[in-house]
SELO-919870 format. One record per residue (C-alpha): residue number from 0; x, y, z; residue in three letters. Coordinates in pm, 1 decimal. Last residue first. Layout:
# SELO-919870
+-----+----------+----------+----------+---------+
! num !       px !       py !       pz ! residuo !
+-----+----------+----------+----------+---------+
! NUM !        X !        Y !        Z !     ALA !
...
+-----+----------+----------+----------+---------+
This chain:
# SELO-919870
+-----+----------+----------+----------+---------+
! num !       px !       py !       pz ! residuo !
+-----+----------+----------+----------+---------+
! 228 !  -4574.9 !  -4398.3 !   5404.0 !     UNK !
! 227 !  -4619.5 !  -4334.7 !   5777.1 !     UNK !
! 226 !  -4304.4 !  -4141.9 !   5866.0 !     UNK !
! 225 !  -4510.6 !  -3827.0 !   5915.0 !     UNK !
! 224 !  -4340.0 !  -3664.7 !   5613.6 !     UNK !
! 223 !  -4443.2 !  -3980.4 !   5425.7 !     UNK !
! 222 !  -4802.8 !  -3863.7 !   5442.2 !     UNK !
! 221 !  -5075.3 !  -4125.3 !   5451.6 !     UNK !
! 220 !  -5457.4 !  -4125.4 !   5436.4 !     UNK !
! 219 !  -5499.1 !  -3756.9 !   5357.4 !     UNK !
! 218 !  -5873.6 !  -3707.1 !   5317.9 !     UNK !
! 217 !  -6113.6 !  -3669.6 !   5024.0 !     UNK !
! 216 !  -6211.3 !  -4036.4 !   5009.3 !     UNK !
! 215 !  -5850.2 !  -4159.7 !   5007.1 !     UNK !
! 214 !  -5539.4 !  -3949.5 !   4949.8 !     UNK !
! 213 !  -5174.4 !  -4057.4 !   4958.9 !     UNK !
! 212 !  -4908.7 !  -3789.3 !   5013.8 !     UNK !
! 211 !  -4556.7 !  -3885.4 !   4909.5 !     UNK !
! 210 !  -4248.0 !  -3678.6 !   4992.0 !     UNK !
! 209 !  -3904.3 !  -3688.7 !   4826.2 !     UNK !
! 208 !  -4069.7 !  -3742.9 !   4488.9 !     UNK !
! 207 !  -3936.9 !  -4023.4 !   4266.9 !     UNK !
! 206 !  -4181.7 !  -4273.9 !   4417.6 !     UNK !
! 205 !  -4474.0 !  -4082.6 !   4269.0 !     UNK !
! 204 !  -4337.6 !  -4125.0 !   3917.1 !     UNK !
! 203 !  -4308.5 !  -4501.6 !   3962.6 !     UNK !
! 202 !  -4648.3 !  -4515.9 !   4137.2 !     UNK !
! 201 !  -4816.3 !  -4354.4 !   3832.9 !     UNK !
! 200 !  -5161.0 !  -4219.1 !   3924.6 !     UNK !
! 199 !  -5008.3 !  -3873.1 !   3958.4 !     UNK !
! 198 !  -5052.4 !  -3528.4 !   4110.1 !     UNK !
! 197 !  -4716.5 !  -3350.7 !   4122.1 !     UNK !
! 196 !  -4625.4 !  -3066.6 !   4359.6 !     UNK !
! 195 !  -4291.6 !  -2897.0 !   4289.5 !     UNK !
! 194 !  -4141.6 !  -2609.6 !   4492.3 !     UNK !
! 193 !  -3884.0 !  -2424.4 !   4282.0 !     UNK !
! 192 !  -3536.0 !  -2428.6 !   4438.4 !     UNK !
! 191 !  -3306.0 !  -2493.4 !   4142.1 !     UNK !
! 190 !  -3327.7 !  -2868.1 !   4209.4 !     UNK !
! 189 !  -3705.4 !  -2832.5 !   4171.1 !     UNK !
! 188 !  -3652.7 !  -2688.3 !   3823.7 !     UNK !
! 187 !  -3427.1 !  -2983.9 !   3737.9 !     UNK !
! 186 !  -3698.0 !  -3217.8 !   3868.7 !     UNK !
! 185 !  -3950.6 !  -3067.1 !   3628.4 !     UNK !
! 184 !  -3715.5 !  -3108.6 !   3331.3 !     UNK !
! 183 !  -3628.7 !  -3464.4 !   3440.0 !     UNK !
! 182 !  -3999.2 !  -3548.6 !   3459.2 !     UNK !
! 181 !  -4050.2 !  -3418.4 !   3104.2 !     UNK !
! 180 !  -3766.8 !  -3634.5 !   2969.1 !     UNK !
! 179 !  -3900.4 !  -3940.2 !   3151.0 !     UNK !
! 178 !  -4242.4 !  -3878.5 !   2997.5 !     UNK !
! 177 !  -4085.4 !  -3865.6 !   2652.5 !     UNK !
! 176 !  -3928.9 !  -4207.7 !   2709.3 !     UNK !
! 175 !  -4247.9 !  -4352.9 !   2861.0 !     UNK !
! 174 !  -4488.0 !  -4228.9 !   2592.6 !     UNK !
! 173 !  -4677.4 !  -3910.8 !   2675.0 !     UNK !
! 172 !  -5041.1 !  -3828.4 !   2752.0 !     UNK !
! 171 !  -5023.5 !  -3891.5 !   3128.5 !     UNK !
! 170 !  -4672.5 !  -3749.7 !   3179.1 !     UNK !
! 169 !  -4777.3 !  -3427.7 !   3353.6 !     UNK !
! 168 !  -5055.4 !  -3599.6 !   3555.8 !     UNK !
! 167 !  -5147.8 !  -3263.3 !   3714.1 !     UNK !
! 166 !  -4832.3 !  -3056.3 !   3776.0 !     UNK !
! 165 !  -4844.7 !  -2767.6 !   4023.3 !     UNK !
! 164 !  -4528.0 !  -2556.5 !   4007.6 !     UNK !
! 163 !  -4452.5 !  -2335.8 !   4307.1 !     UNK !
! 162 !  -4275.0 !  -2004.5 !   4376.1 !     UNK !
! 161 !  -4328.0 !  -1884.8 !   4020.3 !     UNK !
! 160 !  -4055.2 !  -1738.7 !   3795.4 !     UNK !
! 159 !  -4302.7 !  -1579.4 !   3548.6 !     UNK !
! 158 !  -4156.8 !  -1789.0 !   3264.2 !     UNK !
! 157 !  -4201.7 !  -2110.5 !   3463.0 !     UNK !
! 156 !  -4546.3 !  -2230.4 !   3356.4 !     UNK !
! 155 !  -4500.6 !  -2112.6 !   2995.5 !     UNK !
! 154 !  -4171.7 !  -2304.1 !   2970.5 !     UNK !
! 153 !  -4343.0 !  -2608.8 !   3121.7 !     UNK !
! 152 !  -4627.2 !  -2583.7 !   2866.9 !     UNK !
! 151 !  -4381.0 !  -2540.5 !   2579.1 !     UNK !
! 150 !  -4197.2 !  -2850.9 !   2703.8 !     UNK !
! 149 !  -4533.1 !  -3032.8 !   2719.2 !     UNK !
! 148 !  -4602.7 !  -2939.5 !   2357.0 !     UNK !
! 147 !  -4256.2 !  -3057.5 !   2252.2 !     UNK !
! 146 !  -4311.7 !  -3392.1 !   2421.6 !     UNK !
! 145 !  -4648.6 !  -3437.3 !   2254.5 !     UNK !
! 144 !  -4500.9 !  -3353.9 !   1914.1 !     UNK !
! 143 !  -4550.5 !  -3008.9 !   1764.0 !     UNK !
! 142 !  -4733.4 !  -2885.4 !   1452.7 !     UNK !
! 141 !  -5074.9 !  -2900.3 !   1623.3 !     UNK !
! 140 !  -4930.8 !  -2677.4 !   1898.2 !     UNK !
! 139 !  -4845.7 !  -2396.7 !   1652.2 !     UNK !
! 138 !  -4491.3 !  -2363.7 !   1522.3 !     UNK !
! 137 !  -4312.0 !  -2027.8 !   1525.0 !     UNK !
! 136 !  -4068.6 !  -2105.3 !   1808.5 !     UNK !
! 135 !  -4003.4 !  -2463.9 !   1696.1 !     UNK !
! 134 !  -3636.1 !  -2422.3 !   1605.5 !     UNK !
! 133 !  -3577.2 !  -2241.8 !   1935.9 !     UNK !
! 132 !  -3752.4 !  -2519.0 !   2129.1 !     UNK !
! 131 !  -3466.4 !  -2688.2 !   2312.7 !     UNK !
! 130 !  -3615.1 !  -2613.0 !   2655.1 !     UNK !
! 129 !  -3343.3 !  -2373.2 !   2768.7 !     UNK !
! 128 !  -3322.3 !  -2201.4 !   2430.4 !     UNK !
! 127 !  -3697.0 !  -2141.3 !   2399.4 !     UNK !
! 126 !  -3704.0 !  -2020.9 !   2760.1 !     UNK !
! 125 !  -3422.8 !  -1769.4 !   2697.9 !     UNK !
! 124 !  -3589.3 !  -1633.2 !   2383.9 !     UNK !
! 123 !  -3920.5 !  -1600.7 !   2571.2 !     UNK !
! 122 !  -3751.7 !  -1422.2 !   2864.6 !     UNK !
! 121 !  -3579.8 !  -1166.7 !   2640.4 !     UNK !
! 120 !  -3892.6 !  -1095.4 !   2434.5 !     UNK !
! 119 !  -4104.0 !  -1050.3 !   2746.9 !     UNK !
! 118 !  -3846.7 !   -813.7 !   2899.7 !     UNK !
! 117 !  -3848.3 !   -599.2 !   2585.1 !     UNK !
! 116 !  -4229.9 !   -602.7 !   2569.6 !     UNK !
! 115 !  -4285.1 !   -478.9 !   2930.7 !     UNK !
! 114 !  -4454.1 !   -730.7 !   3168.8 !     UNK !
! 113 !  -4824.9 !   -648.2 !   3200.5 !     UNK !
! 112 !  -4929.3 !   -966.9 !   3379.9 !     UNK !
! 111 !  -5147.4 !  -1082.7 !   3089.6 !     UNK !
! 110 !  -4858.3 !  -1034.9 !   2845.9 !     UNK !
! 109 !  -4623.3 !  -1216.6 !   3083.1 !     UNK !
! 108 !  -4861.8 !  -1513.6 !   3104.9 !     UNK !
! 107 !  -4894.5 !  -1518.8 !   2721.6 !     UNK !
! 106 !  -4524.7 !  -1516.1 !   2627.1 !     UNK !
! 105 !  -4481.8 !  -1893.9 !   2640.1 !     UNK !
! 104 !  -4791.7 !  -1942.2 !   2424.6 !     UNK !
! 103 !  -4665.5 !  -1676.6 !   2180.6 !     UNK !
! 102 !  -4328.3 !  -1849.7 !   2144.5 !     UNK !
! 101 !  -4491.0 !  -2188.6 !   2080.3 !     UNK !
! 100 !  -4720.7 !  -2028.2 !   1823.7 !     UNK !
!  99 !  -5077.1 !  -1928.8 !   1905.2 !     UNK !
!  98 !  -5390.4 !  -2062.5 !   1734.6 !     UNK !
!  97 !  -5417.7 !  -2372.0 !   1954.3 !     UNK !
!  96 !  -5377.7 !  -2198.5 !   2294.6 !     UNK !
!  95 !  -5188.8 !  -2457.8 !   2501.7 !     UNK !
!  94 !  -5374.2 !  -2654.1 !   2768.5 !     UNK !
!  93 !  -5101.7 !  -2926.8 !   2786.1 !     UNK !
!  92 !  -5348.2 !  -3220.5 !   2816.4 !     UNK !
!  91 !  -5180.6 !  -3365.1 !   3127.3 !     UNK !
!  90 !  -5146.3 !  -3018.9 !   3279.8 !     UNK !
!  89 !  -4851.3 !  -2809.0 !   3397.4 !     UNK !
!  88 !  -4940.3 !  -2503.6 !   3607.5 !     UNK !
!  87 !  -4716.5 !  -2230.4 !   3750.6 !     UNK !
!  86 !  -4809.5 !  -2036.0 !   4065.3 !     UNK !
!  85 !  -4659.2 !  -1711.2 !   4203.0 !     UNK !
!  84 !  -4715.4 !  -1443.5 !   3939.5 !     UNK !
!  83 !  -5029.3 !  -1544.6 !   3750.3 !     UNK !
!  82 !  -5193.6 !  -1708.5 !   4051.8 !     UNK !
!  81 !  -5135.3 !  -1408.9 !   4278.7 !     UNK !
!  80 !  -5292.7 !  -1174.8 !   4022.2 !     UNK !
!  79 !  -5584.4 !  -1413.7 !   3963.3 !     UNK !
!  78 !  -5643.9 !  -1434.1 !   4339.9 !     UNK !
!  77 !  -5663.4 !  -1055.2 !   4358.8 !     UNK !
!  76 !  -5915.9 !  -1048.2 !   4072.5 !     UNK !
!  75 !  -6128.0 !  -1322.8 !   4232.1 !     UNK !
!  74 !  -6126.8 !  -1130.7 !   4559.9 !     UNK !
!  73 !  -5892.0 !  -1242.4 !   4836.6 !     UNK !
!  72 !  -6003.1 !  -1404.2 !   5164.0 !     UNK !
!  71 !  -5885.7 !  -1754.2 !   5073.5 !     UNK !
!  70 !  -5540.5 !  -1613.8 !   4992.3 !     UNK !
!  69 !  -5428.7 !  -1578.6 !   5353.9 !     UNK !
!  68 !  -5071.8 !  -1456.9 !   5303.5 !     UNK !
!  67 !  -4774.9 !  -1631.7 !   5465.4 !     UNK !
!  66 !  -4616.2 !  -1741.9 !   5137.7 !     UNK !
!  65 !  -4952.2 !  -1895.2 !   5043.0 !     UNK !
!  64 !  -5198.8 !  -1933.7 !   5329.7 !     UNK !
!  63 !  -5512.3 !  -2137.1 !   5272.3 !     UNK !
!  62 !  -5794.3 !  -2133.8 !   5527.6 !     UNK !
!  61 !  -6077.7 !  -2366.9 !   5617.0 !     UNK !
!  60 !  -6431.0 !  -2416.4 !   5490.6 !     UNK !
!  59 !  -6614.9 !  -2425.4 !   5157.5 !     UNK !
!  58 !  -6282.0 !  -2416.1 !   4973.7 !     UNK !
!  57 !  -6229.7 !  -2202.2 !   4663.6 !     UNK !
!  56 !  -6128.7 !  -2319.4 !   4317.0 !     UNK !
!  55 !  -5865.8 !  -2230.5 !   4055.8 !     UNK !
!  54 !  -5647.6 !  -2083.8 !   4328.9 !     UNK !
!  53 !  -5366.9 !  -2327.5 !   4241.2 !     UNK !
!  52 !  -5371.6 !  -2488.1 !   4586.4 !     UNK !
!  51 !  -5747.6 !  -2528.5 !   4547.3 !     UNK !
!  50 !  -5710.9 !  -2682.1 !   4201.3 !     UNK !
!  49 !  -5443.7 !  -2921.5 !   4331.4 !     UNK !
!  48 !  -5669.2 !  -3035.6 !   4616.9 !     UNK !
!  47 !  -5959.3 !  -3088.6 !   4376.5 !     UNK !
!  46 !  -5722.8 !  -3284.6 !   4149.8 !     UNK !
!  45 !  -5619.7 !  -3521.8 !   4427.4 !     UNK !
!  44 !  -5964.9 !  -3562.6 !   4588.2 !     UNK !
!  43 !  -5988.6 !  -3943.2 !   4607.7 !     UNK !
!  42 !  -6216.0 !  -3964.2 !   4303.3 !     UNK !
!  41 !  -5967.9 !  -4163.8 !   4099.1 !     UNK !
!  40 !  -5734.8 !  -4357.3 !   4327.9 !     UNK !
!  39 !  -5453.6 !  -4200.1 !   4531.1 !     UNK !
!  38 !  -5137.3 !  -3997.3 !   4488.3 !     UNK !
!  37 !  -5002.1 !  -3650.7 !   4562.5 !     UNK !
!  36 !  -4627.5 !  -3636.1 !   4494.9 !     UNK !
!  35 !  -4424.4 !  -3367.9 !   4672.4 !     UNK !
!  34 !  -4087.1 !  -3212.5 !   4588.2 !     UNK !
!  33 !  -4014.2 !  -2945.5 !   4851.0 !     UNK !
!  32 !  -3830.5 !  -2622.8 !   4769.7 !     UNK !
!  31 !  -4026.9 !  -2399.2 !   5006.8 !     UNK !
!  30 !  -4211.7 !  -2606.3 !   5269.9 !     UNK !
!  29 !  -4549.9 !  -2769.0 !   5220.2 !     UNK !
!  28 !  -4795.3 !  -2769.2 !   5510.4 !     UNK !
!  27 !  -5118.3 !  -2971.5 !   5503.9 !     UNK !
!  26 !  -5436.2 !  -2991.6 !   5711.0 !     UNK !
!  25 !  -5731.4 !  -3115.2 !   5503.8 !     UNK !
!  24 !  -6070.2 !  -3119.8 !   5676.3 !     UNK !
!  23 !  -6251.0 !  -3338.4 !   5421.2 !     UNK !
!  22 !  -6202.5 !  -3276.4 !   5049.7 !     UNK !
!  21 !  -6427.9 !  -3398.1 !   4766.7 !     UNK !
!  20 !  -6727.7 !  -3449.7 !   4994.7 !     UNK !
!  19 !  -6987.6 !  -3527.5 !   4729.4 !     UNK !
!  18 !  -7339.9 !  -3417.2 !   4816.7 !     UNK !
!  17 !  -7652.2 !  -3576.9 !   4672.3 !     UNK !
!  16 !  -7975.2 !  -3437.4 !   4535.1 !     UNK !
!  15 !  -7833.7 !  -3356.6 !   4191.7 !     UNK !
!  14 !  -7458.2 !  -3359.8 !   4227.2 !     UNK !
!  13 !  -7364.3 !  -3099.6 !   4487.8 !     UNK !
!  12 !  -6992.8 !  -3051.5 !   4546.0 !     UNK !
!  11 !  -6824.1 !  -3026.2 !   4885.9 !     UNK !
!  10 !  -6481.2 !  -2884.4 !   4964.8 !     UNK !
!   9 !  -6311.0 !  -2883.7 !   5303.9 !     UNK !
!   8 !  -5982.5 !  -2726.8 !   5415.0 !     UNK !
!   7 !  -5918.3 !  -2737.7 !   5791.2 !     UNK !
!   6 !  -5583.2 !  -2562.0 !   5759.0 !     UNK !
!   5 !  -5378.4 !  -2554.4 !   5439.4 !     UNK !
!   4 !  -5037.7 !  -2388.8 !   5462.2 !     UNK !
!   3 !  -4829.2 !  -2357.0 !   5142.7 !     UNK !
!   2 !  -4483.9 !  -2194.0 !   5145.2 !     UNK !
!   1 !  -4424.3 !  -2296.2 !   5505.0 !     UNK !
!   0 !  -4225.1 !  -2057.0 !   5722.5 !     UNK !
+-----+----------+----------+----------+---------+
């Protein structure tokens, strides 16, 4: 069974008097444990696709099944519950809460999901160790380097043990060496069985994925799973 099944997904935005077809009849299956890069020029629909897969947006048409469940029919509250437990996000600009420490940022998803305090404390300590952040546990984001902030973001994304990690330009704000470090962290998670979907403009990063999906004008132009990349 596919982890992610998109069938006939379309998304249109209104800009003044005009319509922008951000996604056009997308059919896409992603299996558990896959490592997929979504590429294409700006405006091709990459981020819209990622937002839909992450339940941050709803399609105008089509269905989305996650782990066999049709999530397009869920209420906003039900979608939020699925998102918090099954989907991890890593963003280019980190999206950390500025006033919270590294440890508190990592803990936040568990707090929102109602995980008991003892379990939260154990998982935060483990994440800080695994990502080399123990010495930075009580530092706020503005006291961390870009690489450290992205490590906190990855720790936060994985602390709920999600089925899939969606990464939107995860190395975009990092120098090459730090970006390599972040990519290796994400690939290590994929090697442990976590499905990884990366949106990127960087052809070098895209080439590292085992499957490349190239988007143009809101549609899938090429998919290496079809032998056409």
